[in-house]
N, C-alpha and C positions, 0 to 999 in steps of 0.2 A: 463440793467434795468430789474428787476424782479418784476412783478406785484403781489402783495399779494391778496389772495382771501380766502373766508371762504366757506367751504363745509358744507351744511346743508342737513342732511338726515332725513326727517320726517318718523316716523313709524305710520302707521294707527292703531288705537286702537278702538275696538268696544266700543261704548258709553254705557256701562252697567250702569244701575241705582244702586245707593248705598243701596237702600232699595227696598223691594218688594211692596211698596205702591205707588199709583199714586198721593196721597195727602200727605201733611206734617203730620208727626206723632207727632211732638212736637210743642211748641209755638214759637220756633226759635227766641228767644229773642235777640240772638247775631248772627253775621256772621263774618267770617275771610277770607280775601283773602291775602295769604302770598306768597312771592317770596323769596326763600332761596337758598344760595350757600354754599356748604360744601368745606372747605379747609382742605384736609387730613393732610397736613404738619403742619399747624398751629393749627389744632384741633379746628377750629372755624366754626360757621355758621353765615354768614352775611345775614340779612334779612330786608325786608320791608313788612309792612302789612297795609291793610285797614280793620279796625275793626268798625262794627256798633253795637250799643246798643240801645234798645228800653226801654223807661220808661213805664212800665206797671202798675206803682203805682198810687195812688190817689193824689199825691202832687209833686210839682217841685223838681228836684234833682240838687243841685249845686256843688256836689263833686262826682268824680268817684274814685273807688279803684281798684287796680290791684295786681295780684300775680306775683312776679318775683322769681319763685321757684328756679331757677338755682343759685341765690345768696346764697342759703344755703351752697354751696360748696366754700364759701369765708371765710378767717380767721375771727374768732370772731363771726360768725353767731350763732343764737340760736341752730341750728342743731349741729354745731361743739361743742358748749359748753355742750349741753345735751348728745351728743353721744361720745365725745372724738374722733371723726373721725372714729368711728367703727359702722358699721351697719350690723346686723345679721352675725357677725363674719368676715365681710369684712373690710379691711382697706388698706391704702397705705401711705407711708411716703416720696415718691419721690417729688422732687421740683415741678414737673409739675402736681401735683394732684389737684390743685385748679381750680375752674371754677366760672362762673358768667355771668350775662347778663347786658349790658349797653345800655340804650336807648339814642341814639344820637339825635333824633328829635321826638317831639310829637306835632301834630297840628290838629286842627279841619279842616276837609276837606271842600272844598267849595261846594261840591255837593255829592249826594248819588249815590251809584251804581245804574245802570239802572233797576235792578230787584226789587228795593225797592221804594214804592210809598208813604211812610209816610213822614210827614213834618219834617223839620230840623230847629233847633233853630238858626242856623247861615246860612248865604248865602253870596255869593260873594267870595272874595279871602280867601285862607286858613288863619287860625288864629293860630299862634304859641303858644303852651302851655308849651314848654320845661322848661322855668324858673319857672313854677308853680308846677313842680313835687317835691314831698317831701316823704321821707320814714317815715313810722309810725310803731310802735311796740305795737299793741293792747293787746298782751298776756303777755309780760314780761318786757317791757320797755327797752330792750337791744338795745342801740343806735347803736351798731355795726351790728345789723341785718337789712338787706335791702331786705327782701323777700315780704314785702307789701308796696305798693306805693299809695299815694293819690294825686289827681290833682283837685284843685279848678277851677271851671268854671266861666268865667266872666258873663255868662248868663245861667240860669238854664234850664235844659231839662224839658219841661212841660209834664204832663201826656199824654201818647199816642205818643209823639214825639220820633224820632230816631236821635241819633247823630252819625256822622261818623268821625273816627279818623285815621290819617295817622301816622305811626310810622316807624322809621328806627332804627335798633338795631343790636348788635353783641353779639353772645353767645359764650363764651369760654367754651368748654366742659371739665369737670373734668375727671380724671381717674375714672373708674367705681368703686364706693364703694356702692352707694345706687341708684340702678335702672338705672341711666342715665350716659352717658359719653363715654369714649373710652378705649380700651385695645388693646394689640398687641397679635397676634397669635405666635406660635413658630418660624415662619419665619420672624417675625417683621412687618407683615402687619397689618394695623390698622383695628379694628372693631369699629363701632359706633352704640350706642343705643341713639337716639336723642329724649329725652322725657322731658316734662316740660321745654321747651327750648325757648318759646316765651312769650312776655308780654301778660298776660291773665286777662281779666276783672273778678272781683269777682262777687259773687251772691248778688243781691239786693233783699232781701226777702220781700215779700209783706204782708200787713195785712191779717191775717188768714193763712199764710204759715208757717208751722212748729210751732215755739213758739212765733211768732209775734202776739200779740192780734188782734183779728178780727176787733175790733173797733179802732185800732191805726190810728192816723191821717196820718202817713207816714210809708213807709217801712224802712228797715235798712240794711246797708251793713253787710255781713257776710264774713269777710276776716281775717283768722288766719295766723300766721306766719308758716313757715316750721319748724316742730319739728322733733326730733329723732323718736318719736312714733306718727306719724300722716301721713295721706295721703291727699286726695284731694276733692274738691267740686267745681262745676262749672255749669253754665247754658247751656241749649241745644241750638244748632244752626246749621249753615252750615259752612263747611270748603272747600275752593278752594285753594289748595296748590301746588305750583310749586317748585320742588326740583332739583337743579343743582349739579351734581357730576361728577367726572371723568368717562369716558365711560366704564372703566373696572369694575366699581362697580355694584353689584347687590343690589337692593333696595327693601325693604318691607315697607308698610305704611298702615295707617288707610284708610278706604274707598276703592274706585275703581280708577284704573288708567284710565284716559280719553285721554291722549295724551303723545307722546314721540317724541323728536327730538334730533339729534346729530349735534354738531357744534364744529369744532376745538378741538376734543378730549374730549369734555364735552357733557353730555347728560342731557336734561331737561325732567323730568317726572312730569306730572300734575295729581293730585288726587282730587277727589270729595268725601266728606263725609257729609251726611245729617243726621240731628236729632241725633247728638252726642255732647258730651261736652268736647272733647279734641282731639288732633291729635298728633300721635307719628310715628317715622319711624326709620329704621335701614339701614345701608350701610356697605357692606363688599365685598371684591373682590372675595372671594372664596366660597360663599354660593353655595350649591347644592340644586336645586329647584325641589320639587315634588308637583304635583297638582292632586287633585281629586275633585269630585263634590258630594255633598249630597243635594238632592232636589234642592232648589234654591240657595244654598250656594257654592261658589267656595272656596275650601280649598287649601291653599298654605303653604307648609312646607319648611322652609329654614334651612338646616342642615350645620354645619361646616364639612369640608372634613373628619376629623378623626372619625366622627359619621355617615358617609353616608353609612349605611348598610340597607339591606331590613328589618332586625329585628328592627332597630330603626325607620325606616319609619312606619312600622306597629304598633309599640308601641304607637307612637304619633297619627297617623291617626285613628287607631281603638278606642283609648280612647276618642278622641275628638268626633268621630261619635257616640259613646255610650252616651256621654254627650248631644250632640245635640238631639238625639232621646228621651232621658228621660226628659230633660228639656222641650222639646216640649210637651210631654205627661203629665207631672206633673205640670209645671209652665205656659208655654205659648209659643207662636211662637217666634223664633229668626227672627227679621224682616230684618236683613241686608243680603246682597248678597255675602259678602266675610268674610273670617276669615284667618288671617295669623298667623302661629305658628313659632316662631323664636327660634333656638337653640343658646342661648346666654351664654356667659361666666360669671363666678364670680357673682358680685353683681347685674348684669343685669338680672339674672335668676329669674323665678317665679314671673312675674309681668304682670299686665293687663292694656290695653289701648283699646279704642274703635276699635273693629274688628281686634285687633292685640294683641297677647299674647306672652310672653317669657316662654319657658319650661325649663326642666332640663333633660339633657341626661347623663346617666351614661355609659361610655364606659365599655364594658364587665360586666355591671351590671346584676346580676342573674334575670331570669324571675320570680322567686318566690318572689322577693322584688319589689313591684310595686310603687316605688317612682316616676319614670317618668310619669306613668299613673295618679297617684294621683295629681301631679302638673299640668298636662295638663287639667284634669277634673276640678280642682279647679280654674285655671286661666280662663278657658272657662266660668265657672259659674259666674265669675265676669261680664261677658257681660250683665248679668241680674241685679245683685244686685248693682254693682258699675256703670254699664253702663246705663241700661234702667230705673232702679228705681232711681239711683243716689242720695242715701242718703248722708247726711253730714258726711264724714269720719273723720273730725276733732272732731266733737262733739258726734257722735253716730257710732263709728267704727263697733260695733257688727251687725248693720243692714246690713252692706255689708259683712265683713269678717265672722261673725258668722252665719248669715243665709245661706251664700254661703257654709260654712264648713258643715252645716247640710245637705244641698242637695247633696253636694259632697260625704258625707259619704253614703247617700242613693244610689247614682249612682254607687259608687265603689262596695258596697256590692251586689247590684242587678246585676252588670255586672260580677263580679269576684267571688262572693260567700263568704263563711265563712272566707276564708283566703285571703280576698281582698288585705290587705296590705302586709302580709307575709304568704306565703303558705308553711308551714313546716308540714309534717305529724304528727298528734297528738298534734300540738301546733299552730293552725291557729290563725291569728290576723286579725280581721275584721277592717274596717275603723271606724265604730262606737265605737268599743272597743278601738282603738287607740286614738280617740278624748277623750273618757272618761278617759283613763289612763293619758293623758296629763293634763287634768283638775285636777284629783285626786292628782297627785304627786306635784302640785305646790300650796300648802297651800290653800285649797278650800275656806276658810273663808275670804280670803283677796281680797277685791276689788269688786265693783259692775259693772255690764254691763253699767249702766247709768252714766258713768264717761267720761269726756272729755279726749281724748287720751293721752295728755301730762301731765295729772294731777295724774296719778297713781304714787304711791310712789316708785314702783320698775318696771323696764322695763319688767320683766317677767310677772308682773300682767297685763300689757297691752296685751301681747300675749295671756295669758290665758283667759282674759275676752273679747277679741275680736274674738278669734277663737274657742278654745276647749270648754270652758264653755258654750257659747251660742249654739254651736252645740249639746252639751249634754243636755242643757235645752230644745231645740226643739225636740230632740229625745225622751225626757221624756214626753213632751207635746203630741207628737204623740202617745206614749203608753197610755196616758190618753184619748185622743179624738178618737183614731183609725185612720188608714192610709187613709181611704176614706174621712173622715172629714178634715184631714190634707191636703190632695191634694186639696180639694175644697177651703180651706183657702189660700193655695199658689196661686192657679189660680185666686182667687178673688183679692187677694192683688196685684198681678201682673197686672191684667186687669184694676183695678181701679187707681193704683198709678204709672204706668210706665210713665216716662217723667215728674213726678210731685214732686220729692224730699220728700218722706214720712218721718215721724218721728216715734219714738217708740210708741207714743200714737196712731198714725194712724194704725200701724201694730196691736196693741192690739185691736183696735176697730173692725178691720176686723175679727180677730180671734174670738172675742166674738159674732159678728153677725153671722158668719158661724156656730159656735158651739151652738148658742142660749143659751149662758151661761155667767154669770159674771165671768171673770177670774182674777179679782183683787187679789184674794188669791194666785194665781200662780205667776203673774207678780210682785207683791209686794215682794215676797220671793226671787225669782230667777233672776229677771231682775233688779228691782230697789234696792233690798236688797242683803244681803250677807248670807242668810240662807244656812245651810249645812244639807244634808239629809243622815241619816244613821239609819237603823233599824237593830235590833239584836234579835235573839232568845236566850233568857237567860236561859230558862229551859224547858225541856220536860219530862213528867212522864206518866206512865201507871200503875195504881194499880187496883187490883181486888176489886170489890165492896163487902165488907165484909158482907153487909146485905143480900146478895143472898146466900142461903144454898148451901153447896157443892154438894148436890144431883141434883141441877138445873144447867142449862148451865150458864157458867160464864159471868159476865158483868164487863166491865172495865171503870174506870173513867180516862179519858185521858186529860191531862193538858198541855197547852202551854203558857208560859209566854214570852211576847215580850217587847222590850224597844225601845223607840225613843231616840236615843243617843244625838242628837244635836237639834237645833231649827227648822230645816226644816221638813215639813210634806207633804205627798201625800197619796191619797187613794190607798190601796193595798189589797192584798189577802194573807191570811194565809192558807196554804194547809197542812192538816193532812194526812199522809199516814199510813195505818194500815198493820199489819202483814199478813192479808188475801189478800192483794193487792188492796183493795179499797182505795179511797181517799175521803176527805170531804173538800170543800173550804169554807172559812169564810171571807166575806168582812170586811174590817176595814178602817175607815176614817183616821187612822194614826196620830190622834191628841194627844192622851194621852201619857204621858211620860212612863207609864207602863200599860200593859193590859194583863189580863189572859183570856184564852179561855178554856172552858170545854166541852167535848163531851163524852157521854156514848155510848159505842158500845159493840158488842159481841166479837170484836177483839181488842187486845191491840194496842196502838200506836207504830209505828216503827220509824217514823221520822216526822219532821215538817219543812216546807219551807216557807219563806217569799218571796213575789214577784216571784211565780213559773214560770211565763212567761218571766221574765227578762226584764220588760219594764221600771223599775225605773233606767234609766241610770245614774241619779244623785246620786244614793246611793254610797257613797264613799268606802264602804267595803262590798263587796258581799260575802266574806268568812264567815261572821257571820250570814248569812241569812238561814242557814240550820243547824239543830242539830238532831242527832240520839239518840233515847232513850237508856239509859245505860251509858257506860263510855264515850260516845261521839266519835268523829272521832278517828280512830287509828292513831298512830304516823306516819305510812307510808302514810296514806291519807293526813294528814296535811302537811307533807313534800312535797308531790306531788303538792298540791295546792300552797304552797309557791314557789316552783320551777316554776310553770306556771306563777305566777304573776311576779316573777323576770325576767323570760324570756321575757314577754311582755314589761316590763319596759326597758329591754336592747334593744329590737327591736325598741322601740320608740326612744331611744337615738341614735341608729345607723341611723335610718331614718332621724333624725334631723340634722345629719352631712352633708347631701347632699342638 
C-alpha cells in the first residue's frame, strides 16, 4: 500500500502595491477575480471568474454586453472575413490555427465579494443566466461573428447598484497571428501570449461621456466587434488573477505578483493589478529574466535564449528608461510599480497591455538601425494613451496610436539625436522624419483621422491615419504653438483626463484652453478633414532698379512668388537670403493660392526659402520650398536631393519589415 500525498511549497512574495497611490486612482467600475489553468498540450486556458459591475448611470440597466475577443480567431468571424487571416504580414494555415472562448456557465452570484459594500439587485441563491446569452453583431450583421455577447437580466441593475457574475469558461488559444496565442520555438517548446482571453464586460458610456448627450435619459453600451483594423476599449477596475502553469514555466503578467505556491509539479502565481482596464500574461519555459529598478518601477525583461545578450538587454532597458524619464517630464507620472517587457515572436510582437508590453528583438541587428528601441518606446508610451487615458480605440484610434506616435518621435529624437531611426553618416533619419515620410508616401489626401477604425476603404489608410499622419499633425501643431506650450497641453490633457476615456473633442478643448486660441481652423483641416499641405516657391528674381542712376549705389527689386499647391494652409515664414549674407523674414498666413513678396535692398536676392525652421512637418514636398536666383538648383544638387529622399523611403520600407 502506497499512500499518495501532495507536496505544497509556498513561496513568500513581498506584497508590493500595484500603484504608488494609497487611494484608488480610477472609478473602479469593474472588478475581476480570475482563476486560470494553462494546459500546454491542449493550448487551452480553463478559467472561472467573479466579475462585478457597477451601474453609475442615471437609469436602470436590464442588459449587459460583453467582449469575447478570442472568438475573432474562429472561422467566419468578422476579423477573418476582413483580414483573410493575415494581420500585419503574419498568417498561418495549419489546422490548429483556430481559437475561441466558450462560456460554459454564467450566473448571478448570491453575494458580493467582501471588499464591496454596494447593494446587489439579487440575493440568495445564484441565478443561472446561461440560457439568456446571445451573440450580437452591432457593426456588420455577420451572424458568424461571436465577438460580442449580450445577456438580458430578469431584474434590472438600478443606479448605484453592483451586480456580481460568476463565469466558467475555456479559451482555446490560436496560433499567434494577431497579438495573442501560441507558437513553438526551434526546439518545439510552446510559447504563450495570453491576451484578450477572458469574457470582458463592455463599456457602458454615461450621459455626458464622450459623445453621449449630457441630457440623455440613459447611458448606452459601446461594444464593437473585433475587426481586422481595430483594438480595444474597456472600463477601469481591479484584477485579482491566479494563474496555474507547469512548474518549469516562467510567467510574466500585468500587475504585481502577490503569492506563489507549488503543488504536484504545478505552480500557482497570484497577481494584483489596480486601476487598469485589462490583464494579459505570457508563459514560456526558457525565458531569461533580467530586472532593474527605475525610481518606484520594477522593470522585468523576459528574453528568449537566442536573444539573451548584454547588447539586447541594454537596448531594451535603456530605451524604456529613456521613455520613462521623458514621459514623466513631458506628460506626467507613471503611477504603476511594475513594467514587464516581453521578447515575443511573430504576431505577438509590438503590443501593449497594462504594465506589460511586447517588444521586437533583432538578432544581430545593427546598432545604427534603432527598430528595437523605437518599438520599446512606442509600446511603453501606450501605457499612457491606451492605458491611463484609455480612449476608444475602435472609434478614435488616433487618440492612442497617433498621440503616442507623436510623443514616441519626440522621445526617440531627444534620446538618439538626428539619426534616431537610422544613423548613417551624411544621411541620418530622425523619428519625426520617418513618421512624415510614412504619411507622405501613402496618398496623403485619403482618409480622415476622425474615422472609425474598420471604416477606412483601404487597410493602409487605417495605419496612416492612426499612426503616421496624427504624429505629423501633432509635430506641426508643436511647430505652430511652440514646445513649451505643447508640453503644457500634454501635461494638462493627461492630468485632467487620465482614467476618464477622453474624446477628440476633449483633446481639442484642452489644446485651445492651454494655447488660449481657437484651433478649429487647424483641427477642421487635419483631424476632421483631409486637407493636404504643400507650399512651393515658384519664382525668385533680383533686378536692378533702373530708376537709380548708375552713378549711385545700386538698388535691387527682389521678388519671390509662392504657391499654395493644395487645400491645406498653415502660417509660415518666407526667408529671403541676399548675396551680402543678410536675411529678411516675412510672415505669411499661407491662405492665398498665390502670393508675391517684394523687397528693395542694396544687395540682390540670392535665394528664398519657405518654412526655414522646418516646422511644417505636414508639408508633403519640402524639395520645392527653396529656390536659388538664376537657373535654379544645379542638376547635381537636384540629384543629391532625390537620392536623399529615395534613401529615406528605402529606410522606412526596411524598418517596416521588422
